[in-house]
C-alpha positions as CSV (number, residue, x, y, z in Angstrom):
1,X,0.0,0.0,0.0
2,X,2.9,2.3,0.9
3,X,4.5,1.6,-2.4
4,X,1.4,2.9,-4.2
5,X,0.8,5.9,-1.9
6,X,4.1,7.6,-2.7
7,X,3.6,7.8,-6.5
8,X,0.0,9.0,-6.0
9,X,1.2,11.8,-3.7
10,X,3.9,12.8,-6.3
11,X,1.3,12.9,-9.1
12,X,-1.2,14.8,-6.9
13,X,1.5,17.3,-6.0
14,X,2.5,17.7,-9.6
15,X,-1.1,18.6,-10.6
16,X,-1.3,21.0,-7.7
17,X,1.8,22.8,-8.8
18,X,0.6,22.8,-12.4
19,X,-2.7,24.4,-11.3
20,X,-0.8,27.1,-9.5
21,X,1.3,28.1,-12.5
22,X,-1.3,27.7,-15.2
23,X,-1.4,30.9,-17.2
24,X,-4.5,33.1,-16.9
25,X,-4.5,34.0,-20.6
26,X,-7.6,31.8,-21.2
27,X,-9.8,33.7,-18.6
28,X,-12.3,35.9,-20.5
29,X,-13.3,39.4,-19.4
30,X,-16.1,39.4,-16.9
31,X,-18.5,42.2,-18.0
32,X,-20.7,44.0,-15.5
33,X,-23.3,46.8,-16.1
34,X,-25.8,48.9,-14.2
35,X,-28.6,51.0,-15.6
36,X,-29.9,54.2,-14.1
37,X,-32.4,56.6,-15.7
38,X,-31.9,54.8,-19.0
39,X,-28.1,55.2,-19.0
40,X,-26.1,52.0,-19.0
41,X,-22.7,52.0,-17.4
42,X,-20.3,49.2,-18.2
43,X,-17.2,47.9,-16.5
44,X,-15.1,44.7,-16.7
45,X,-12.9,42.5,-14.5
46,X,-9.8,41.4,-16.4
47,X,-7.0,39.0,-15.6
48,X,-4.0,40.6,-13.7
49,X,-1.4,42.0,-16.0
50,X,2.1,40.5,-16.0
51,X,4.9,43.1,-16.4
52,X,7.7,42.6,-18.8
53,X,11.1,43.1,-17.2
54,X,12.5,46.5,-18.2
55,X,9.3,47.7,-19.9
56,X,7.0,50.5,-18.7
57,X,4.1,49.5,-16.5
58,X,1.5,47.3,-18.3
59,X,-2.0,48.5,-19.0
60,X,-5.2,47.6,-20.9
61,X,-6.8,49.4,-23.7
62,X,-10.5,48.8,-24.4
63,X,-12.9,48.4,-27.3
64,X,-16.6,48.0,-26.4
65,X,-19.2,46.9,-28.9
66,X,-22.7,47.6,-27.5
67,X,-24.7,45.4,-29.9
68,X,-26.8,48.2,-31.4
69,X,-24.2,49.9,-33.7
70,X,-22.6,51.8,-30.8
71,X,-19.1,51.4,-29.5
72,X,-16.5,53.0,-27.2
73,X,-12.8,52.9,-26.5
74,X,-13.2,54.0,-22.9
75,X,-12.5,51.8,-19.9
76,X,-15.9,52.3,-18.2
77,X,-18.2,53.7,-20.9
78,X,-21.7,54.9,-20.7
79,X,-24.3,54.1,-23.3
80,X,-28.0,54.9,-24.0
81,X,-30.0,52.3,-25.8
82,X,-33.0,53.3,-27.9
83,X,-34.6,49.9,-27.5
84,X,-35.1,47.5,-24.7
85,X,-34.6,44.5,-26.9
86,X,-32.0,42.0,-25.7
87,X,-28.6,42.4,-27.2
88,X,-25.0,41.1,-27.0
89,X,-22.2,43.2,-25.6
90,X,-18.6,42.5,-26.4
91,X,-15.3,43.7,-24.9
92,X,-12.0,43.4,-26.8
93,X,-9.2,44.2,-24.3
94,X,-5.6,44.6,-25.5
95,X,-2.8,44.0,-23.0
96,X,0.0,46.5,-23.5
97,X,3.5,45.8,-22.1
98,X,2.2,42.4,-21.0
99,X,3.9,39.1,-21.7
100,X,0.7,37.0,-22.3
101,X,-2.2,36.8,-24.7
102,X,-5.1,39.2,-24.6
103,X,-8.1,38.1,-22.6
104,X,-10.6,36.1,-24.8
105,X,-13.7,37.8,-25.9
106,X,-17.0,36.3,-24.6
107,X,-20.2,38.1,-25.6
108,X,-22.6,38.8,-22.8
109,X,-26.3,39.0,-23.4
110,X,-28.0,41.9,-21.7
111,X,-31.5,43.4,-21.6
112,X,-31.1,47.2,-21.6
113,X,-33.5,49.8,-20.4
114,X,-34.2,52.7,-22.7
115,X,-34.9,56.2,-21.3
116,X,-38.5,56.7,-20.3
117,X,-38.9,59.7,-22.5
118,X,-37.2,58.1,-25.5
119,X,-33.6,58.8,-26.4
120,X,-31.1,58.8,-29.2
121,X,-28.3,56.2,-29.0
122,X,-24.8,57.6,-28.3
123,X,-21.5,56.0,-28.9
124,X,-20.0,56.8,-25.5
125,X,-19.6,59.7,-23.1
126,X,-17.3,62.4,-24.4
127,X,-16.5,60.3,-27.5
128,X,-14.7,62.5,-30.1
129,X,-15.5,62.7,-33.8
130,X,-14.7,59.3,-35.4
131,X,-14.1,60.9,-38.8
132,X,-11.0,62.8,-38.0
133,X,-9.8,62.8,-41.6
134,X,-12.9,64.6,-42.7
135,X,-13.9,62.0,-45.3
136,X,-17.0,59.9,-45.8
137,X,-15.3,56.7,-44.6
138,X,-12.7,55.8,-42.0
139,X,-11.2,52.7,-40.4
140,X,-10.0,52.2,-36.9
141,X,-8.6,49.0,-35.3
142,X,-8.5,48.1,-31.6
143,X,-4.9,46.9,-31.8
144,X,-2.0,46.2,-34.1
145,X,-2.2,42.7,-35.6
146,X,-0.4,40.0,-33.7
147,X,0.0,36.5,-35.4
148,X,-2.6,34.1,-34.0
149,X,-4.7,36.8,-32.3
150,X,-8.0,38.4,-33.3
151,X,-8.4,42.1,-34.2
152,X,-11.5,44.3,-34.5
153,X,-11.9,46.8,-37.2
154,X,-14.5,49.6,-37.1
155,X,-15.7,50.7,-40.5
156,X,-17.4,54.0,-40.3
157,X,-19.3,55.7,-43.1
158,X,-21.5,58.8,-43.3
159,X,-23.4,61.1,-45.6
160,X,-21.7,64.5,-45.4
161,X,-23.8,67.6,-45.7
162,X,-21.6,68.7,-48.5
163,X,-22.8,65.8,-50.6
164,X,-26.2,67.6,-51.0
165,X,-28.1,64.3,-50.8
166,X,-30.9,63.8,-48.2
167,X,-30.8,60.0,-48.8
168,X,-27.8,58.1,-50.1
169,X,-27.5,54.6,-51.4
170,X,-24.3,52.8,-52.4
171,X,-21.7,50.1,-51.8
172,X,-19.0,49.6,-49.2
173,X,-16.0,47.3,-49.6
174,X,-13.1,46.2,-47.5
175,X,-9.9,45.0,-49.3
176,X,-7.4,43.0,-47.3
177,X,-4.5,40.5,-47.6
178,X,-1.8,42.4,-49.5
179,X,-0.5,40.5,-52.6
180,X,3.0,41.7,-51.4
181,X,2.9,38.8,-48.9
182,X,2.8,35.1,-50.0
183,X,0.6,34.1,-47.0
184,X,-2.7,35.5,-46.1
185,X,-2.5,37.7,-43.0
186,X,-6.2,37.9,-42.1
187,X,-9.3,35.8,-42.1
188,X,-12.6,37.8,-41.8
189,X,-14.5,35.6,-39.3
190,X,-17.5,37.8,-38.8
191,X,-19.1,41.1,-40.0
192,X,-21.7,42.6,-37.7
193,X,-24.1,45.1,-39.2
194,X,-26.8,47.1,-37.4
195,X,-28.3,49.4,-40.1
196,X,-29.7,47.0,-42.7
197,X,-26.5,46.6,-44.7
198,X,-26.6,43.5,-46.9
199,X,-23.8,41.5,-48.6
200,X,-22.9,42.7,-52.1
201,X,-21.1,41.0,-55.0
202,X,-18.2,43.3,-55.9
203,X,-17.4,41.6,-59.2
204,X,-19.9,43.4,-61.4
205,X,-19.7,46.8,-59.6
206,X,-22.5,47.8,-61.8
207,X,-23.9,51.1,-60.5
208,X,-25.5,53.4,-63.1
209,X,-28.3,55.9,-63.5
210,X,-31.3,55.7,-65.8
211,X,-34.1,58.2,-66.6
212,X,-37.7,57.0,-66.1
213,X,-39.9,57.8,-69.1
214,X,-42.3,60.0,-67.1
215,X,-39.7,61.7,-64.9
216,X,-36.8,64.1,-65.4
217,X,-35.2,63.0,-62.2
218,X,-32.5,60.3,-62.6
219,X,-32.8,57.3,-60.3
220,X,-29.6,55.7,-59.1
221,X,-29.3,52.0,-58.1
222,X,-27.2,48.9,-58.2
223,X,-27.9,46.2,-60.7
224,X,-26.6,42.9,-61.9
225,X,-27.6,43.8,-65.4
226,X,-24.4,43.6,-67.4
227,X,-25.7,46.4,-69.6
228,X,-25.8,48.8,-66.7
229,X,-22.2,49.2,-65.7
230,X,-20.1,51.4,-63.5
231,X,-18.6,54.3,-65.5
232,X,-15.3,53.3,-67.0
233,X,-13.2,55.7,-64.9
234,X,-14.7,54.3,-61.7
235,X,-14.2,50.7,-62.9
236,X,-10.5,51.4,-63.6
237,X,-10.1,53.2,-60.3
238,X,-11.6,50.3,-58.3
239,X,-9.9,47.5,-60.2
240,X,-6.5,49.3,-59.9
241,X,-7.0,49.5,-56.1
242,X,-8.3,45.9,-55.7
243,X,-5.5,44.3,-57.7
244,X,-3.2,44.9,-54.8
245,X,-5.3,42.7,-52.5
246,X,-6.3,39.0,-52.5
247,X,-9.6,39.3,-50.7
248,X,-12.5,41.7,-50.8
249,X,-15.9,41.9,-49.1
250,X,-18.8,44.3,-49.9
251,X,-22.1,45.5,-48.5
252,X,-25.0,47.5,-49.8
253,X,-26.3,50.4,-47.8
254,X,-29.5,52.4,-48.3
255,X,-31.3,55.4,-46.9
256,X,-28.2,57.1,-45.4
257,X,-29.5,60.5,-44.2
258,X,-27.6,63.7,-44.2
259,X,-25.0,63.8,-41.4
260,X,-25.9,60.3,-40.4
261,X,-23.1,58.1,-39.2
262,X,-23.1,54.3,-39.4
263,X,-20.6,51.6,-38.4
264,X,-19.8,48.1,-39.4
265,X,-17.8,45.8,-37.0
266,X,-15.4,43.5,-38.7
267,X,-13.8,40.8,-36.7
268,X,-10.5,39.5,-38.2
269,X,-8.5,36.5,-37.1
270,X,-4.8,37.1,-37.8
271,X,-3.4,33.9,-39.2
272,X,-0.6,31.9,-37.6
273,X,1.1,32.0,-41.0
274,X,1.1,35.8,-40.9
275,X,4.6,37.1,-41.7
276,X,6.5,36.9,-38.4
277,X,8.5,40.0,-39.4
278,X,7.5,42.5,-36.7
279,X,8.7,45.4,-38.9
280,X,6.4,44.6,-41.7
281,X,3.4,46.9,-42.4
282,X,0.2,45.4,-43.7
283,X,-2.6,47.3,-45.3
284,X,-6.4,47.3,-45.4
285,X,-8.4,49.6,-47.7
286,X,-12.0,50.7,-47.3
287,X,-14.0,51.7,-50.4
288,X,-17.1,54.0,-50.5
289,X,-19.0,54.0,-53.8
290,X,-22.3,55.9,-53.8
291,X,-24.9,55.0,-56.5
292,X,-25.1,58.7,-57.3
293,X,-22.2,59.5,-59.6
294,X,-22.3,63.1,-58.5
295,X,-21.1,62.1,-55.0
296,X,-17.4,61.5,-54.7
297,X,-16.0,57.9,-54.5
298,X,-13.6,57.5,-51.6
299,X,-10.8,55.2,-50.5
300,X,-9.3,55.0,-47.0
301,X,-6.1,53.2,-46.4
302,X,-5.1,51.8,-43.0
303,X,-1.6,50.7,-42.4
304,X,-0.9,48.4,-39.4
305,X,2.4,47.1,-38.1
306,X,2.7,43.4,-37.3
307,X,3.7,43.1,-33.7
308,X,5.1,40.4,-31.4
309,X,3.7,42.2,-28.3
310,X,1.4,45.2,-27.9
311,X,3.4,48.4,-27.3
312,X,2.1,51.9,-28.1
313,X,5.7,53.2,-28.7
314,X,6.9,51.8,-31.9
315,X,9.2,52.5,-34.8
316,X,8.0,51.5,-38.3
317,X,9.8,51.4,-41.6
318,X,7.4,51.4,-44.5
319,X,8.1,48.9,-47.3
320,X,10.7,47.2,-45.2
321,X,11.3,44.5,-47.8
322,X,13.2,46.1,-50.7
323,X,14.4,44.9,-54.1
324,X,18.1,45.3,-54.1
325,X,18.4,45.3,-57.9
326,X,16.3,48.5,-58.1
327,X,17.8,50.2,-55.0
328,X,20.0,53.1,-55.8
329,X,21.6,56.0,-53.9
330,X,18.6,58.2,-54.5
331,X,16.1,55.8,-52.9
332,X,14.1,57.3,-50.1
333,X,13.0,55.3,-47.0
334,X,10.1,56.4,-44.8
335,X,10.2,55.9,-41.0
336,X,7.5,56.6,-38.5
337,X,7.9,56.6,-34.7
338,X,4.7,56.4,-32.7
339,X,4.5,57.4,-29.1
340,X,1.9,57.6,-26.4
341,X,1.8,59.3,-23.0
342,X,0.6,56.6,-20.7
343,X,1.1,58.6,-17.6
344,X,-1.3,60.4,-15.2
345,X,-0.4,63.9,-16.3
346,X,0.3,65.8,-19.5
347,X,3.7,65.9,-21.2
348,X,5.0,69.3,-22.4
349,X,8.1,68.1,-24.0
350,X,8.7,64.9,-26.0
351,X,12.2,64.0,-27.2
352,X,12.4,61.2,-29.8
353,X,16.0,60.1,-30.3
354,X,16.7,57.9,-33.3
355,X,20.0,56.2,-34.1
356,X,20.8,56.6,-37.8
357,X,22.2,53.6,-39.6
358,X,25.7,54.3,-41.2
359,X,24.3,53.7,-44.7
360,X,22.2,56.9,-44.5
361,X,23.1,60.5,-45.2
362,X,21.7,62.6,-42.3
363,X,21.8,65.7,-44.5
364,X,19.0,64.3,-46.6
365,X,16.6,63.7,-43.7
366,X,13.3,65.7,-43.9
367,X,10.3,65.6,-41.6
368,X,7.1,64.9,-43.6
369,X,4.4,64.6,-40.9
370,X,4.0,65.1,-37.1
371,X,1.3,64.7,-34.5
372,X,0.7,67.0,-32.9
373,X,1.2,69.3,-35.9
374,X,3.8,71.9,-35.1
375,X,6.0,74.3,-36.9
376,X,9.8,74.3,-36.7
377,X,11.3,76.0,-33.8
378,X,13.4,78.2,-36.1
379,X,10.2,80.0,-37.2
380,X,8.3,79.9,-33.8
381,X,7.9,82.8,-31.4
382,X,8.9,82.4,-27.8
383,X,6.7,79.8,-26.0
384,X,5.0,78.5,-29.2
385,X,4.6,74.8,-29.8
386,X,7.4,73.7,-32.2
387,X,9.6,70.9,-33.4
388,X,13.4,71.1,-33.2
389,X,15.4,68.6,-35.3
390,X,19.0,68.1,-34.0
391,X,21.1,66.1,-36.4
392,X,24.3,64.2,-35.5
393,X,26.6,62.0,-37.4
394,X,24.8,58.8,-36.3
395,X,21.6,60.1,-34.6
396,X,18.9,62.6,-34.7
397,X,16.6,64.1,-32.0
398,X,13.1,65.2,-32.8
399,X,12.2,67.4,-29.9
400,X,8.5,68.5,-29.4
401,X,8.6,71.6,-27.2
402,X,5.8,73.6,-25.5
403,X,3.1,71.0,-26.4
404,X,0.3,69.5,-24.4
405,X,0.1,65.8,-24.7
406,X,-2.5,64.4,-22.3
407,X,-1.7,61.2,-20.3
408,X,-3.8,58.1,-20.8
409,X,-4.5,57.9,-17.0
410,X,-5.1,61.6,-16.7
411,X,-8.4,62.5,-15.1
412,X,-11.0,63.6,-17.6
413,X,-9.1,62.2,-20.6
414,X,-11.5,59.9,-22.5
415,X,-10.0,60.0,-26.0
416,X,-7.0,57.7,-26.2
417,X,-6.0,59.2,-29.6
418,X,-5.3,62.5,-27.9
419,X,-2.6,60.9,-25.9
420,X,-0.7,59.6,-29.0
421,X,1.7,61.3,-31.3
422,X,4.2,60.5,-34.0
423,X,6.9,61.8,-36.2
424,X,7.4,60.7,-39.8
425,X,10.6,61.4,-41.8
426,X,12.3,60.4,-45.0
427,X,16.0,59.8,-45.5
428,X,18.3,58.7,-48.4
429,X,21.4,56.6,-48.7
430,X,24.9,57.9,-48.8
431,X,25.6,55.5,-51.7
432,X,24.1,52.2,-52.8
433,X,24.4,50.1,-49.5
434,X,25.7,46.6,-49.2
435,X,23.1,43.9,-49.2
436,X,22.7,43.7,-45.4
437,X,19.8,44.4,-43.0
438,X,19.4,48.1,-42.1
439,X,18.6,48.6,-38.4
440,X,17.3,51.6,-36.5
441,X,15.8,52.1,-33.1
442,X,14.4,55.0,-31.0
443,X,14.3,56.2,-27.4
444,X,11.4,58.4,-26.3
445,X,11.6,60.7,-23.3
446,X,8.4,62.4,-21.9
447,X,9.5,65.5,-20.1
448,X,12.2,64.3,-17.6
449,X,11.1,60.7,-17.2
450,X,13.2,57.7,-18.0
451,X,13.5,56.9,-21.7
452,X,11.3,54.3,-23.3
453,X,13.0,52.2,-25.9
454,X,11.2,51.1,-29.0
455,X,11.6,48.1,-31.2
456,X,14.3,48.1,-33.9
457,X,12.9,48.8,-37.3
458,X,14.8,46.5,-39.7
459,X,14.9,47.0,-43.5
460,X,15.7,43.9,-45.4
461,X,16.5,43.2,-49.1
462,X,14.6,40.5,-50.9
463,X,16.8,37.7,-52.1
464,X,16.2,38.2,-55.8
465,X,17.7,35.9,-58.5
466,X,20.8,36.4,-60.5
467,X,21.3,34.3,-63.7
468,X,24.7,33.9,-65.1
469,X,26.6,32.4,-68.1
470,X,29.8,30.4,-67.7
471,X,32.4,29.7,-70.4
472,X,34.8,27.0,-69.1
473,X,37.9,25.2,-70.3
474,X,39.0,21.8,-69.0
475,X,35.6,20.7,-67.6
476,X,33.2,19.1,-67.4
477,X,34.5,15.6,-68.3
478,X,32.7,12.5,-69.3
479,X,32.0,10.0,-66.5
480,X,34.3,7.1,-65.8
481,X,36.1,7.1,-69.2
482,X,39.8,7.4,-69.2
483,X,39.8,8.4,-72.9
484,X,38.1,11.7,-72.1
485,X,39.5,12.5,-68.6
486,X,42.4,14.5,-70.0
487,X,40.4,16.0,-72.9
488,X,40.6,19.8,-72.7
489,X,36.9,20.7,-73.3
490,X,35.4,24.1,-73.9
491,X,32.0,24.2,-72.5
492,X,29.1,26.7,-72.0
493,X,27.0,26.6,-68.8
494,X,24.5,28.7,-66.8
495,X,24.4,29.5,-63.1
496,X,21.7,30.7,-60.7
497,X,22.3,32.5,-57.4
498,X,20.8,35.1,-55.2
499,X,21.2,38.6,-56.6
500,X,24.4,40.5,-55.4
501,X,25.0,38.4,-52.3
502,X,27.1,40.0,-49.6
503,X,28.8,37.1,-47.9
504,X,27.6,33.4,-47.9
505,X,25.2,32.2,-50.5
506,X,24.2,29.1,-52.5
507,X,24.6,28.6,-56.3
508,X,23.6,26.0,-58.8
509,X,25.1,25.4,-62.2
510,X,24.3,23.4,-65.4
511,X,26.6,22.5,-68.3
512,X,25.8,20.7,-71.5
513,X,28.9,19.3,-73.3
514,X,28.9,17.3,-76.5
515,X,32.1,15.4,-77.0
516,X,33.3,14.9,-80.6
517,X,33.7,11.4,-81.9
518,X,36.9,9.9,-80.6
519,X,38.4,7.0,-82.6
520,X,41.5,5.1,-81.5
521,X,43.5,2.0,-82.5
522,X,43.1,-0.9,-80.1
523,X,45.3,-3.4,-81.9
524,X,47.0,-4.1,-85.3
525,X,47.9,-7.6,-86.6
526,X,50.0,-8.6,-89.7
527,X,49.0,-11.9,-91.1
528,X,49.0,-14.0,-94.3
529,X,45.6,-15.6,-94.0
530,X,43.6,-16.3,-97.2
531,X,39.9,-15.3,-97.6
532,X,37.4,-15.2,-100.4
533,X,35.4,-12.1,-101.3
534,X,32.7,-12.2,-104.1
535,X,34.2,-15.5,-105.3
536,X,37.6,-13.9,-105.6
537,X,40.5,-15.2,-103.5
538,X,42.4,-12.6,-101.4
539,X,45.3,-12.7,-98.9
540,X,44.9,-10.7,-95.6
541,X,48.0,-8.6,-95.2
542,X,46.9,-6.6,-92.1
543,X,44.0,-6.3,-89.7
544,X,43.5,-3.2,-87.5
545,X,41.0,-3.0,-84.7
546,X,39.6,0.5,-84.0
547,X,37.2,1.6,-81.4
548,X,35.0,4.7,-81.8
549,X,33.2,6.4,-78.9
550,X,30.8,9.3,-78.8
551,X,29.4,10.6,-75.5
552,X,27.0,13.5,-74.7
553,X,27.3,14.4,-71.1
554,X,25.3,16.8,-68.9
555,X,27.0,18.2,-65.9
556,X,25.3,19.9,-63.0
557,X,26.3,21.5,-59.7
558,X,23.3,20.9,-57.5
559,X,25.1,21.8,-54.3
560,X,27.6,24.7,-54.0
561,X,28.3,27.1,-51.1
562,X,30.1,30.3,-52.0
563,X,31.5,33.1,-49.9
564,X,32.4,36.6,-51.1
565,X,35.3,38.0,-49.2
566,X,34.5,41.4,-50.8
567,X,33.1,42.6,-54.1
568,X,36.3,41.5,-55.9
569,X,37.2,38.1,-54.5
570,X,35.0,35.0,-53.9
571,X,35.5,31.3,-53.2
572,X,33.3,28.2,-53.3
573,X,33.1,24.5,-52.9
574,X,30.7,21.9,-54.0
575,X,30.0,18.8,-56.0
576,X,29.9,18.4,-59.8
577,X,27.6,15.6,-60.9
578,X,28.1,14.1,-64.4
579,X,25.5,12.0,-66.3
580,X,25.9,10.5,-69.7
581,X,22.8,11.4,-71.7
582,X,24.0,9.4,-74.8
583,X,26.8,6.9,-75.0
584,X,27.7,5.1,-78.3
585,X,30.5,2.5,-78.8
586,X,31.5,1.2,-82.2
587,X,34.0,-1.7,-82.8
588,X,35.4,-1.5,-86.3
589,X,37.8,-3.9,-88.2
590,X,39.9,-2.6,-91.1
591,X,41.6,-5.0,-93.5
592,X,44.3,-4.5,-96.1
593,X,43.9,-7.3,-98.8
594,X,46.0,-8.4,-101.8
595,X,44.5,-10.5,-104.7
596,X,45.8,-14.0,-104.9
597,X,47.5,-13.3,-108.3
598,X,49.3,-10.4,-106.6
599,X,47.9,-7.9,-109.1
600,X,45.5,-5.8,-107.0
601,X,45.1,-4.4,-103.5
602,X,41.9,-3.4,-101.7
603,X,40.9,-2.0,-98.2
604,X,37.9,-3.4,-96.5
605,X,36.1,-2.0,-93.4
606,X,33.7,-3.9,-91.3
607,X,31.7,-2.9,-88.1
608,X,32.1,-5.8,-85.7
609,X,29.9,-4.4,-82.9
610,X,27.8,-1.3,-82.1
611,X,26.0,-0.4,-78.9
612,X,24.1,2.6,-77.5
613,X,23.2,3.6,-73.9
614,X,21.2,6.4,-72.5
615,X,21.4,8.0,-69.0
616,X,24.3,5.9,-67.9
617,X,27.4,6.3,-65.7
618,X,26.4,8.7,-63.0
619,X,29.5,10.2,-61.3
620,X,30.2,12.9,-58.8
621,X,33.4,15.0,-58.4
622,X,34.3,17.3,-55.6
623,X,35.7,20.8,-56.3
624,X,36.9,24.0,-54.8
625,X,37.5,27.2,-56.6
626,X,38.3,30.9,-56.4
627,X,37.0,33.9,-58.4
628,X,38.5,37.3,-59.2
629,X,36.6,40.2,-60.6
630,X,33.1,41.6,-59.9
631,X,32.0,38.5,-58.1
632,X,28.6,39.8,-56.9
633,X,27.3,41.2,-60.1
634,X,29.3,41.4,-63.3
635,X,32.2,39.6,-65.0
636,X,34.8,37.5,-63.2
637,X,37.4,34.8,-63.9
638,X,37.6,31.6,-61.9
639,X,40.0,28.7,-61.3
640,X,38.5,25.3,-60.2
641,X,40.2,22.2,-58.8
642,X,38.2,19.0,-59.4
643,X,38.8,15.6,-57.8
644,X,37.0,12.4,-58.8
645,X,37.1,10.0,-55.9
646,X,35.8,7.2,-58.2
647,X,38.8,7.3,-60.5
648,X,41.2,9.2,-58.3
649,X,41.5,11.7,-61.2
650,X,42.2,15.3,-60.4
651,X,42.6,18.3,-62.7
652,X,42.5,22.1,-62.9
653,X,39.9,24.0,-64.9
654,X,39.4,27.7,-65.6
655,X,36.4,29.6,-66.6
656,X,34.9,33.1,-67.1
657,X,31.5,34.0,-65.8
658,X,29.1,37.0,-65.9
659,X,26.3,37.4,-63.4
660,X,23.3,39.5,-64.3
């Protein structure tokens, strides 16, 4: 009994310890609400945050979806429902500076109470204008995409008074999954609509106008009738935009009144296959196409950085994957550093310090956008909000002075966007850089607080392919045939390698070599034998035995590792595989004959044997070589030492090559 008790206690203790260290990431938010005088107040209980060593204090950001088309980004929002119908409330909480996953979202059914005197739904208390860019559509996400997590996207649209249309019908579209990436980054798991929007087929995109016979007022509508098509210019515009994305979804809307705002809620699952490069920027694009051609069509682009963890202070390099072949000294790179004051009070000064990679020319740096928008300090009067740019040889400081940037935990601050800012700049290379990653990082100081360090934005060059031609002397050689091993062959081949590699890289090669027919004497015999040919007696004076061989060999280098010491010297090693595509052997006997009466002499040739083989005699030779010249891209000369372990044959070969 005692022998069984001990293992049981060990197992029980293991499970107890396991239960104590189980992560709380799977615990969903617990939503609570109270209603008073028709106003519903929400709050939530979330799992404890787990600080990351060295990072600022962790905190949650919130996105509430109230189930009636309203939403809020506040922690404890207020909402007024216009109906007492049961609805589902959702909370999407994002854990910033936390080492775990965000709390799962679990919808909670509620039965709201509407105001006794009737009321108009509101988004949240003190919620600012959603349409900050002034357009008819806008997108806002609750968080940056993280591989394997979900992400909410609010798609807002409205009928501006400037449209001059009391009621507006049209089509909305969301375009996602950039073709720039091989894998899909998003899956649209659910689209929740609250204003009668219906799914639309975007392929026809056939909006037009027609004039009824008894009316002079045109009627605008959407139709699947192929004769009623979208105007050519609009078709081109939409198709040109959509071609950059793999996926698209559309909805029809109707009866959008002047100054009315509506919202779609799009729930995306970021795929585990999402590019793991946390410097990459993915795009989504919203499209607004009214039926009335007099109302402007609009596009809204949202750029999101893929993240490994949620952090409001980030450095982003747009188009971080570059084609090295088309990169020149004049290429301009765009960086954006985002920052957020997460403190309890406002910041009056923000110093964004950026280390500049050695490949850049600091003199070419120019600021393109900032938030808050400020003028340069050179042209500012005393005490005016301004931006000072201090350039060094390997760093630059963007100093926002005399500003007012509210803190996220500041009393009375309900708009998280007001606590955020950014600086965007462009910079050029000193000269065409080497094909190496370009790394930059930033440190952000709010007033006199400790610096907050961002991620490193890394620019990488795509591999690219570089074809080449090879003209060689002394190789390749036919497999396992001593008659050709020392044959000095001139061959033409082709190579394929990454474009302009900096150090270590792979390369494959292919050669096609046709050997000329080689005939050699095997034996010669002098004799006095008699024979009869066409009833005429002859004496055989001499018999020669010749062998003729013709081989067509293909040679390939399926495995080769190369290393460029610099742009003028490179070395490599690998294996050369030889395969006879065609192998023909002919045994021929040649006779010298004299007539029996000694008057005449003749020569007689006879083929004793002939054989053909295909795809025979596979052989592999090891080699090492060195190249001199423009070894990355351009012409160079190489010397290659080959050793055949099967025949113990070794030899030197030389070649010239040109990589494009």
